[in-house]
VEXZA-593076 format. One record per residue (C-alpha): y, z, x; residue in one letter. Coordinates in nm, 3 decimals. Layout:
<Y:Y, Z:Z, X:X, milo:a>
...
//
This chain:
<Y:0.000, Z:0.000, X:0.000, milo:m>
<Y:0.333, Z:-0.101, X:0.148, milo:d>
<Y:0.628, Z:0.132, X:0.184, milo:d>
<Y:0.859, Z:0.066, X:-0.109, milo:r>
<Y:1.113, Z:0.340, X:-0.038, milo:e>
<Y:1.452, Z:0.174, X:0.014, milo:p>
<Y:1.693, Z:0.279, X:0.287, milo:d>
<Y:1.897, Z:0.580, X:0.189, milo:r>
<Y:2.259, Z:0.515, X:0.109, milo:v>
<Y:2.524, Z:0.783, X:0.126, milo:s>
<Y:2.713, Z:0.802, X:-0.202, milo:i>
<Y:2.915, Z:1.113, X:-0.129, milo:t>
<Y:3.146, Z:1.258, X:0.131, milo:d>
<Y:2.981, Z:1.599, X:0.095, milo:a>
<Y:2.973, Z:1.807, X:0.406, milo:r>
<Y:2.698, Z:2.032, X:0.535, milo:v>
<Y:2.624, Z:2.332, X:0.314, milo:a>
<Y:2.821, Z:2.644, X:0.401, milo:h>
<Y:2.503, Z:2.848, X:0.453, milo:s>
<Y:2.370, Z:2.594, X:0.705, milo:v>
<Y:2.703, Z:2.586, X:0.888, milo:d>
<Y:2.721, Z:2.966, X:0.893, milo:l>
<Y:2.369, Z:2.995, X:1.033, milo:k>
<Y:2.452, Z:2.749, X:1.313, milo:a>
<Y:2.770, Z:2.939, X:1.402, milo:r>
<Y:2.582, Z:3.270, X:1.407, milo:q>
<Y:2.321, Z:3.119, X:1.638, milo:r>
<Y:2.593, Z:2.995, X:1.879, milo:r>
<Y:2.754, Z:3.340, X:1.877, milo:y>
<Y:2.427, Z:3.520, X:1.947, milo:l>
<Y:2.344, Z:3.285, X:2.234, milo:i>
<Y:2.689, Z:3.345, X:2.386, milo:s>
<Y:2.651, Z:3.721, X:2.350, milo:m>
<Y:2.306, Z:3.702, X:2.510, milo:g>
<Y:2.456, Z:3.520, X:2.808, milo:i>
<Y:2.731, Z:3.786, X:2.822, milo:r>
<Y:2.470, Z:4.062, X:2.830, milo:t>
<Y:2.292, Z:3.889, X:3.118, milo:v>
<Y:2.626, Z:3.855, X:3.301, milo:c>
<Y:2.698, Z:4.225, X:3.251, milo:f>
<Y:2.357, Z:4.332, X:3.384, milo:v>
<Y:2.387, Z:4.093, X:3.679, milo:c>
<Y:2.738, Z:4.227, X:3.753, milo:a>
<Y:2.589, Z:4.576, X:3.789, milo:v>
<Y:2.303, Z:4.454, X:4.010, milo:i>
<Y:2.476, Z:4.187, X:4.222, milo:a>
<Y:2.693, Z:4.250, X:4.525, milo:t>
<Y:2.969, Z:4.057, X:4.698, milo:g>
<Y:3.157, Z:3.763, X:4.546, milo:p>
<Y:2.874, Z:3.687, X:4.304, milo:l>
<Y:2.947, Z:4.019, X:4.130, milo:r>
<Y:3.301, Z:3.898, X:4.042, milo:w>
<Y:3.161, Z:3.582, X:3.891, milo:f>
<Y:2.940, Z:3.788, X:3.659, milo:f>
<Y:3.228, Z:4.030, X:3.579, milo:v>
<Y:3.444, Z:3.732, X:3.486, milo:f>
<Y:3.167, Z:3.599, X:3.260, milo:g>
<Y:3.113, Z:3.939, X:3.097, milo:a>
<Y:3.486, Z:3.977, X:3.024, milo:i>
<Y:3.572, Z:3.629, X:2.899, milo:f>
<Y:3.253, Z:3.522, X:2.721, milo:l>
<Y:3.327, Z:3.733, X:2.408, milo:p>
<Y:3.652, Z:3.541, X:2.359, milo:y>
<Y:3.477, Z:3.207, X:2.404, milo:v>
<Y:3.194, Z:3.317, X:2.173, milo:a>
<Y:3.434, Z:3.414, X:1.894, milo:v>
<Y:3.630, Z:3.090, X:1.925, milo:v>
<Y:3.311, Z:2.883, X:1.917, milo:l>
<Y:3.174, Z:3.083, X:1.623, milo:a>
<Y:3.493, Z:3.040, X:1.422, milo:n>
<Y:3.511, Z:2.666, X:1.469, milo:t>
<Y:3.279, Z:2.512, X:1.216, milo:g>
<Y:3.103, Z:2.196, X:1.312, milo:k>
<Y:3.232, Z:2.003, X:1.012, milo:q>
<Y:3.258, Z:1.643, X:1.111, milo:t>
<Y:3.374, Z:1.375, X:0.878, milo:a>
<Y:3.085, Z:1.163, X:0.758, milo:p>
<Y:3.069, Z:0.814, X:0.898, milo:t>
<Y:3.124, Z:0.523, X:0.666, milo:d>
<Y:2.830, Z:0.324, X:0.803, milo:a>
<Y:2.652, Z:0.320, X:0.466, milo:d>
<Y:2.955, Z:0.248, X:0.252, milo:v>
<Y:2.916, Z:-0.051, X:0.025, milo:y>
<Y:3.209, Z:-0.290, X:0.051, milo:r>
<Y:3.162, Z:-0.596, X:-0.167, milo:p>
<Y:3.306, Z:-0.933, X:-0.075, milo:e>
<Y:3.629, Z:-1.005, X:-0.261, milo:p>
<Y:3.573, Z:-1.251, X:-0.544, milo:i>
<Y:3.917, Z:-1.392, X:-0.546, milo:g>
<Y:4.280, Z:-1.302, X:-0.581, milo:e>
<Y:4.454, Z:-1.246, X:-0.909, milo:l>
<Y:4.757, Z:-1.466, X:-0.928, milo:t>
<Y:5.040, Z:-1.439, X:-1.169, milo:e>
<Y:5.065, Z:-1.734, X:-1.409, milo:k>
<Y:5.404, Z:-1.836, X:-1.540, milo:p>
<Y:5.458, Z:-1.744, X:-1.903, milo:h>
<Y:5.421, Z:-2.040, X:-2.134, milo:e>
<Y:5.655, Z:-2.082, X:-2.431, milo:a>
<Y:5.487, Z:-2.093, X:-2.771, milo:r>
//
């Protein structure tokens, strides 16, 4: 039996559901905070100039994490599937005829 499912066509400009967007932002925040925790632990363990790199990461990663979490990833949908018919012709104005 052949596949009779037609290609999907987008008929709306709907964005991603808020719950899906929120979950993605929470995931990005948790990953950033995990990296910050690793930087903090490494700053305690490391010595020399490497310690300052980890201190810098532990201090500034919360700011970056909050900014990334607050920026939703809402991109405008592409118009690749938009149907644009060929114009049939132009309407022209006819002169009024006297009766």
